[in-house]
C-alpha positions as CSV (number, residue, x, y, z in Angstrom):
1,M,-84.8,-54.1,-107.4
2,F,-83.0,-57.3,-109.2
3,D,-85.5,-57.5,-111.6
4,E,-84.7,-54.4,-112.8
5,L,-81.1,-55.2,-113.5
6,F,-81.0,-58.5,-114.5
7,K,-83.1,-60.5,-117.4
8,Q,-82.5,-63.6,-116.3
9,Q,-85.3,-64.7,-113.5
10,A,-82.4,-67.6,-112.0
11,T,-80.3,-64.6,-111.8
12,V,-82.8,-63.0,-110.1
13,E,-83.4,-65.5,-107.8
14,R,-80.1,-66.2,-107.1
15,Y,-79.2,-62.7,-105.9
16,L,-82.4,-62.8,-103.6
17,K,-81.9,-66.5,-101.7
18,A,-77.9,-64.6,-100.8
19,P,-77.5,-63.7,-97.6
20,Y,-78.4,-59.7,-96.5
21,A,-81.0,-59.3,-99.6
22,E,-83.4,-56.6,-98.2
23,S,-79.8,-54.6,-97.4
24,R,-78.5,-55.1,-100.6
25,V,-81.5,-54.1,-102.3
26,Q,-81.6,-50.9,-99.8
27,F,-78.0,-49.9,-101.0
28,L,-78.9,-50.2,-104.5
29,K,-81.5,-47.6,-104.4
30,R,-79.4,-45.1,-103.1
31,A,-77.3,-45.6,-105.3
32,S,-79.3,-45.3,-108.0
33,E,-80.6,-42.3,-106.8
34,D,-76.8,-41.1,-106.4
35,G,-77.2,-41.5,-110.5
36,Y,-74.8,-44.4,-110.8
37,S,-75.7,-45.5,-114.8
38,R,-77.7,-49.3,-114.5
39,S,-74.4,-51.2,-115.8
40,M,-72.5,-49.9,-112.8
41,L,-75.3,-51.1,-110.7
42,E,-75.0,-54.3,-111.9
43,R,-71.2,-54.1,-110.6
44,I,-72.5,-52.3,-107.7
45,A,-75.4,-55.4,-106.6
46,W,-72.8,-58.1,-108.1
47,A,-70.1,-56.6,-105.2
48,L,-72.2,-56.5,-103.2
49,L,-73.1,-60.3,-103.5
50,V,-69.8,-61.4,-103.2
51,V,-68.8,-59.7,-100.1
52,A,-72.0,-61.2,-98.7
53,E,-71.1,-64.5,-99.9
54,A,-67.4,-64.3,-99.1
55,V,-67.6,-62.6,-95.3
56,N,-69.3,-64.3,-92.4
57,L,-70.7,-61.5,-90.0
58,D,-69.4,-62.3,-86.5
59,A,-71.6,-60.2,-84.2
60,G,-71.1,-57.2,-86.3
61,S,-67.3,-56.6,-86.6
62,V,-65.8,-56.9,-89.7
63,T,-62.7,-55.2,-90.8
64,A,-61.3,-54.3,-94.1
65,K,-58.1,-56.8,-93.3
66,R,-60.2,-59.6,-92.5
67,L,-62.5,-58.0,-95.9
68,E,-60.1,-57.8,-98.3
69,K,-58.6,-61.4,-97.0
70,A,-62.3,-63.0,-96.8
71,L,-62.4,-61.8,-100.7
72,R,-58.9,-62.9,-101.8
73,Q,-59.7,-66.0,-100.7
74,R,-63.0,-66.9,-102.3
75,A,-62.0,-69.1,-105.1
76,R,-64.1,-66.8,-108.3
77,Y,-62.3,-64.1,-107.1
78,R,-57.9,-64.2,-108.1
79,V,-55.9,-61.4,-108.2
80,S,-53.6,-61.1,-110.6
81,A,-50.9,-58.6,-109.7
82,N,-50.2,-58.4,-113.9
83,S,-54.0,-57.2,-114.1
84,S,-55.0,-53.7,-114.3
85,D,-58.9,-55.1,-114.5
86,S,-58.0,-57.5,-111.5
87,E,-57.1,-54.4,-109.7
88,C,-59.9,-52.3,-110.8
89,T,-62.0,-55.5,-109.4
90,R,-61.0,-55.3,-106.1
91,R,-61.2,-51.9,-105.6
92,I,-64.6,-51.1,-106.5
93,L,-65.5,-55.0,-104.0
94,L,-63.4,-52.8,-100.7
95,H,-65.1,-50.3,-101.6
96,F,-68.9,-50.5,-102.1
97,G,-68.2,-53.7,-99.5
98,E,-67.3,-51.4,-97.0
99,A,-69.6,-49.1,-97.6
100,W,-72.4,-51.7,-97.8
101,L,-71.1,-52.9,-94.5
102,R,-71.0,-49.5,-92.7
103,N,-74.5,-49.3,-93.5
104,I,-75.9,-51.9,-91.7
105,G,-73.5,-51.2,-88.7
106,A,-71.6,-54.3,-89.7
107,F,-67.9,-52.3,-90.1
108,A,-65.4,-52.2,-87.8
109,P,-62.3,-49.5,-88.6
110,D,-58.5,-51.6,-88.3
111,P,-57.8,-51.4,-84.6
112,K,-54.6,-48.7,-84.3
113,P,-52.6,-48.2,-81.8
114,P,-54.5,-45.7,-78.9
115,L,-52.7,-41.8,-79.6
116,I,-51.1,-40.4,-77.1
117,F,-52.9,-37.3,-75.5
118,A,-55.9,-38.2,-77.1
119,V,-58.2,-36.9,-74.0
120,E,-55.8,-33.6,-74.0
121,L,-56.0,-33.0,-77.9
122,E,-60.1,-33.3,-77.9
123,A,-60.4,-31.0,-75.3
124,F,-58.2,-28.4,-76.5
125,T,-59.3,-29.4,-79.8
126,E,-63.2,-27.9,-78.0
127,H,-61.0,-24.6,-76.5
128,M,-60.1,-24.1,-79.9
129,R,-64.0,-24.6,-81.8
130,V,-65.7,-23.1,-78.6
131,E,-64.0,-20.0,-77.0
132,R,-61.9,-19.3,-79.9
133,G,-64.1,-19.5,-82.9
134,L,-61.8,-20.5,-85.0
135,S,-62.8,-22.1,-88.5
136,P,-62.9,-26.2,-89.1
137,A,-60.0,-26.4,-91.3
138,T,-57.8,-24.2,-88.5
139,I,-59.1,-26.9,-86.3
140,R,-58.3,-29.8,-88.1
141,A,-55.0,-28.7,-89.7
142,R,-53.7,-27.9,-85.7
143,D,-55.5,-31.6,-84.7
144,Q,-53.4,-32.8,-87.4
145,S,-50.1,-31.3,-86.4
146,L,-50.1,-31.8,-82.7
147,R,-50.8,-35.9,-84.0
148,W,-47.7,-35.9,-85.8
149,F,-46.4,-34.4,-83.4
150,F,-46.9,-36.7,-80.4
151,A,-46.0,-40.2,-82.5
152,S,-42.6,-37.9,-82.8
153,L,-42.3,-38.2,-78.9
154,P,-40.3,-41.3,-77.5
155,P,-42.4,-44.0,-76.4
156,D,-41.2,-43.5,-72.9
157,I,-43.6,-39.9,-72.3
158,R,-46.3,-40.9,-70.2
159,T,-47.4,-37.2,-69.8
160,L,-47.7,-34.0,-71.0
161,G,-44.8,-32.9,-68.4
162,D,-42.6,-34.8,-69.1
163,V,-42.7,-33.2,-72.8
164,T,-39.3,-31.0,-72.8
165,V,-38.1,-28.1,-75.1
166,S,-35.3,-30.3,-77.1
167,Q,-38.0,-32.5,-78.2
168,I,-39.8,-29.7,-79.5
169,D,-37.3,-28.3,-81.3
170,D,-36.3,-31.5,-82.7
171,F,-39.5,-32.0,-83.8
172,L,-39.5,-28.9,-85.9
173,D,-35.7,-29.5,-87.4
174,G,-37.3,-32.8,-88.1
175,Q,-40.1,-31.1,-90.2
176,A,-37.7,-28.2,-91.5
177,H,-35.0,-31.2,-93.3
178,R,-38.8,-32.7,-95.1
179,G,-38.9,-29.5,-96.9
180,W,-41.6,-27.0,-95.1
181,T,-40.8,-23.7,-95.5
182,R,-40.3,-20.9,-93.1
183,R,-44.1,-19.3,-93.2
184,S,-44.6,-24.1,-92.3
185,L,-42.6,-24.0,-89.5
186,H,-43.6,-20.7,-88.1
187,A,-47.3,-22.1,-88.1
188,L,-46.3,-25.3,-86.9
189,A,-44.6,-24.3,-84.3
190,C,-47.4,-21.6,-83.4
191,C,-50.0,-24.7,-83.1
192,L,-47.8,-26.3,-79.9
193,R,-47.0,-22.7,-78.6
194,S,-50.7,-22.2,-78.1
195,F,-51.2,-25.9,-77.3
196,F,-48.4,-25.9,-74.6
197,R,-50.0,-22.4,-73.5
198,Y,-53.4,-24.5,-72.9
199,A,-51.7,-27.4,-71.3
200,A,-50.0,-24.9,-68.6
201,H,-53.6,-23.0,-68.0
202,Q,-54.9,-26.3,-67.5
203,G,-51.8,-27.8,-64.9
204,W,-50.7,-30.6,-67.7
205,C,-47.6,-29.2,-67.9
206,S,-45.2,-26.0,-66.7
207,S,-45.3,-22.1,-68.9
208,N,-41.6,-23.2,-69.5
209,L,-42.0,-25.5,-72.3
210,E,-44.6,-22.6,-74.1
211,R,-42.2,-19.7,-73.6
212,G,-39.2,-22.1,-75.1
213,I,-40.3,-22.7,-77.8
214,E,-38.4,-20.4,-80.6
215,L,-40.9,-19.3,-83.5
216,P,-39.0,-18.9,-87.0
217,R,-38.1,-15.2,-88.1
218,V,-41.6,-14.2,-90.5
219,Y,-42.1,-10.8,-91.4
220,A,-45.0,-9.0,-91.8
221,L,-45.9,-8.2,-95.2
222,E,-42.5,-10.0,-96.9
223,D,-44.7,-12.1,-99.0
224,V,-46.6,-10.4,-102.8
225,P,-49.9,-11.3,-103.3
226,R,-49.8,-13.5,-106.1
227,A,-52.4,-13.5,-109.5
228,P,-53.2,-14.1,-112.9
229,S,-53.5,-10.4,-115.0
230,V,-56.7,-9.6,-116.3
231,E,-55.8,-10.9,-119.8
232,E,-55.4,-14.3,-118.0
233,V,-58.7,-14.1,-116.1
234,K,-60.6,-13.7,-119.4
235,R,-58.9,-16.7,-121.3
236,V,-60.1,-18.6,-118.4
237,L,-63.6,-17.9,-118.3
238,D,-63.7,-17.6,-122.2
239,A,-62.4,-21.4,-121.9
240,T,-65.5,-22.2,-119.5
241,S,-68.4,-19.7,-121.8
242,T,-70.3,-22.5,-123.1
243,K,-74.0,-23.8,-123.4
244,D,-72.7,-27.6,-124.2
245,D,-71.0,-28.8,-121.4
246,P,-71.9,-29.2,-117.9
247,V,-68.8,-29.6,-116.4
248,K,-67.7,-26.3,-117.8
249,I,-71.0,-24.4,-117.4
250,R,-70.6,-25.6,-114.0
251,D,-67.3,-24.4,-113.7
252,H,-67.7,-21.0,-114.7
253,A,-70.3,-20.2,-112.4
254,V,-67.6,-21.2,-109.9
255,L,-65.2,-19.1,-111.9
256,L,-67.3,-15.9,-111.7
257,L,-67.7,-16.5,-107.8
258,L,-63.9,-16.4,-107.2
259,V,-62.8,-13.8,-109.6
260,L,-65.5,-11.1,-109.2
261,Y,-66.7,-11.6,-104.8
262,G,-63.2,-13.1,-103.7
263,L,-65.0,-15.7,-101.9
264,R,-63.1,-18.6,-100.4
265,C,-62.7,-22.3,-101.3
266,G,-65.1,-23.3,-98.3
267,E,-67.0,-20.3,-98.7
268,V,-68.1,-21.2,-102.1
269,E,-68.6,-25.0,-100.6
270,R,-71.1,-24.4,-98.7
271,L,-73.7,-21.6,-100.8
272,T,-76.7,-23.6,-100.9
273,L,-80.0,-23.2,-102.8
274,D,-81.6,-21.1,-100.4
275,D,-77.9,-18.3,-100.8
276,P,-79.0,-16.8,-103.7
277,D,-82.3,-14.3,-103.5
278,W,-83.4,-13.6,-106.9
279,D,-86.4,-11.8,-105.5
280,E,-83.9,-9.3,-104.3
281,E,-81.2,-10.2,-106.4
282,Q,-79.0,-10.7,-103.8
283,I,-76.7,-13.6,-102.8
284,H,-75.7,-14.8,-99.3
285,V,-72.1,-16.0,-98.3
286,T,-71.6,-17.7,-95.2
287,R,-68.7,-15.9,-93.6
288,P,-66.2,-18.2,-91.0
289,K,-63.4,-15.8,-90.5
290,I,-65.8,-13.3,-88.9
291,R,-68.6,-15.2,-88.2
292,R,-71.0,-14.2,-89.9
293,A,-73.3,-14.3,-93.3
294,Q,-72.7,-11.0,-95.8
295,C,-74.8,-10.2,-98.4
296,Y,-73.7,-8.9,-102.0
297,P,-75.7,-7.7,-105.0
298,L,-76.3,-10.6,-107.2
299,S,-74.5,-9.1,-110.5
300,A,-76.3,-10.0,-114.3
301,V,-73.5,-12.3,-114.8
302,V,-73.2,-14.1,-112.3
303,G,-76.9,-14.5,-111.9
304,D,-77.3,-15.5,-115.4
305,A,-74.4,-17.9,-115.6
306,I,-75.8,-19.3,-111.9
307,L,-79.5,-20.0,-113.7
308,R,-77.8,-21.3,-116.8
309,Y,-76.2,-24.1,-114.6
310,L,-79.2,-24.6,-112.4
311,R,-81.3,-25.4,-115.7
312,K,-79.0,-27.1,-117.7
313,A,-76.1,-28.6,-115.6
314,R,-76.6,-29.5,-112.0
315,P,-78.3,-33.2,-111.5
316,R,-81.2,-33.9,-110.0
317,C,-80.5,-34.8,-106.8
318,S,-81.8,-34.7,-102.4
319,H,-78.6,-32.5,-102.2
320,R,-79.5,-28.9,-100.6
321,A,-75.4,-27.2,-101.8
322,L,-75.8,-25.0,-104.9
323,F,-72.6,-26.7,-106.7
324,I,-72.6,-30.7,-107.4
325,T,-70.3,-32.8,-109.1
326,I,-71.1,-33.8,-112.2
327,D,-70.8,-37.5,-112.5
328,A,-72.5,-40.0,-109.7
329,P,-72.5,-40.3,-107.3
330,F,-73.8,-36.7,-106.8
331,R,-72.6,-35.0,-103.8
332,P,-72.1,-31.7,-103.1
333,L,-68.6,-29.9,-104.8
334,S,-65.9,-30.0,-102.0
335,A,-63.4,-27.5,-101.3
336,Q,-60.5,-29.4,-102.6
337,G,-62.5,-29.6,-106.0
338,V,-62.8,-26.3,-106.4
339,R,-59.5,-26.0,-106.0
340,T,-58.2,-28.7,-108.4
341,M,-60.8,-27.4,-110.8
342,V,-59.1,-23.9,-110.6
343,R,-55.8,-25.5,-110.8
344,R,-56.8,-27.5,-113.9
345,R,-58.6,-24.4,-115.5
346,L,-55.8,-22.1,-114.9
347,T,-53.0,-24.1,-116.3
348,E,-54.7,-25.4,-119.7
349,Q,-54.7,-21.8,-120.3
350,G,-51.0,-21.6,-119.7
351,V,-50.5,-19.5,-116.8
352,Q,-47.6,-19.7,-115.1
353,L,-47.3,-19.2,-110.8
354,K,-45.9,-20.6,-108.0
355,R,-49.4,-20.9,-106.1
356,C,-51.6,-21.8,-109.1
357,G,-55.0,-22.3,-107.2
358,A,-58.2,-21.2,-106.3
359,H,-56.6,-18.0,-103.7
360,C,-54.6,-16.1,-106.4
361,L,-58.3,-15.3,-107.9
362,R,-58.9,-13.8,-104.9
363,H,-55.6,-12.0,-105.0
364,A,-57.1,-10.9,-108.6
365,C,-60.1,-9.9,-107.2
366,A,-58.6,-7.2,-105.0
367,G,-56.3,-6.1,-107.4
368,Q,-58.7,-5.4,-109.6
369,L,-60.7,-3.5,-106.7
370,L,-57.5,-2.0,-105.7
371,D,-57.1,-0.8,-109.7
372,A,-61.2,0.8,-109.7
373,G,-59.8,3.1,-106.5
374,F,-61.5,1.5,-104.0
375,T,-60.0,2.1,-100.5
376,L,-58.2,-0.6,-98.3
377,K,-61.8,-0.5,-95.1
378,Q,-63.8,-1.0,-98.9
379,I,-61.6,-4.6,-100.0
380,A,-61.2,-5.5,-96.6
381,D,-65.3,-5.2,-96.4
382,H,-65.7,-7.4,-100.1
383,L,-63.1,-10.2,-98.9
384,G,-64.5,-10.7,-95.8
385,H,-61.0,-9.4,-93.8
386,R,-61.2,-9.6,-90.2
387,S,-58.5,-7.0,-89.9
388,L,-57.4,-4.6,-92.0
389,N,-53.6,-5.7,-91.3
390,T,-55.0,-8.8,-93.7
391,T,-56.0,-6.4,-96.6
392,R,-52.5,-3.9,-96.5
393,I,-50.2,-6.7,-98.1
394,Y,-52.4,-5.8,-101.5
395,T,-50.5,-2.5,-101.2
396,K,-47.4,-3.6,-102.3
397,I,-49.5,-4.5,-105.5
398,D,-51.0,-1.1,-106.2
399,L,-48.4,-0.5,-108.8
400,H,-50.6,3.1,-110.0
401,G,-50.4,4.0,-106.2
402,L,-46.9,3.4,-105.6
403,R,-46.0,5.3,-108.7
404,Q,-47.7,8.3,-108.0
405,A,-45.8,8.8,-104.7
406,A,-43.1,8.3,-106.2
407,E,-43.5,10.6,-108.7
408,F,-44.8,12.9,-105.7
409,D,-42.4,16.4,-105.5
410,I,-41.2,17.0,-101.6
411,G,-39.3,19.5,-102.5
412,G,-41.6,22.0,-100.8
413,L,-41.3,20.6,-97.8
414,L,-37.2,20.4,-97.3
């Protein structure tokens, strides 16, 4: 591998004689498969050489702080606070050095203070996953919220039975002063109430604790779904309709799936190369909230966009995910990547919404189905809602139906 990157034989020998040459070669081969350019591979090889020479592996225990300290102490590597090049070099060294050390099992995370109630939190997480069947995103959000709450408790708290309602109220008040909205506080309080209900069932605390948590008042259907207009959606799609730019070709296919099928970001992330059925002209979508896959007819416009992406834009790699990052390292396009892409595309076209993200395209899909005369049950099935109560919110944007109700003459009924 080194003889492919460097022309000077002395340089090649130097890289081969340095510590851990075999593992560094394997790491470079994988980086090459991920699509890194030759120049970047040379920088990665140099970074691994510096790390291998600077760090004396001690029983497979190398932390990030120790790695950075070793690099700073290296005579030929000096970081200047006013040099952007030095800062970029430092990040490259730490990023690839840490990745390589992890790969050979020689990296240990920096010690963190033990999490209070870690056992109880792990049991509750398993309860949410196995018994309640909550989505991974919901479990992660609740896990993070509980960690924040535990960190806010006084150091003298030893058991969940020592926690008081006033401490929970103080935590919620603190989040409110940090700018949390009423709806976010409601979700946070629901998370705490759910945890302490489970804790009471396990005998870790009194049931009075769960009943003492007051939820901020949230009114049913109080919000109005905000979605871009039909003209704005067409502008966004037209702006990404191209035959040359790989990024726009991929984004165009993703946008069509969001607009026409109302997919969530996570559902786009989970699409694989096996999900489009070209023979049956169908596409299979994994819906985690209804805990099953749905099959949709593959429309011609979406099918053509996906085929164009597969033929002209999708990088050659071993990943089975349908949508892949265009630049190296090649990896599946994440849900956060989808949100960022949609927000950028909408902003470029001057779309101004309070929540300008991928979910507003889902609202746009529901609005178009309402305008076309579909029933709430049909819309709920199309969007993958578990309950019609979720779909009822769209009746507030059904202007045609509301206008008919307002114009209906009830004089004969009086």
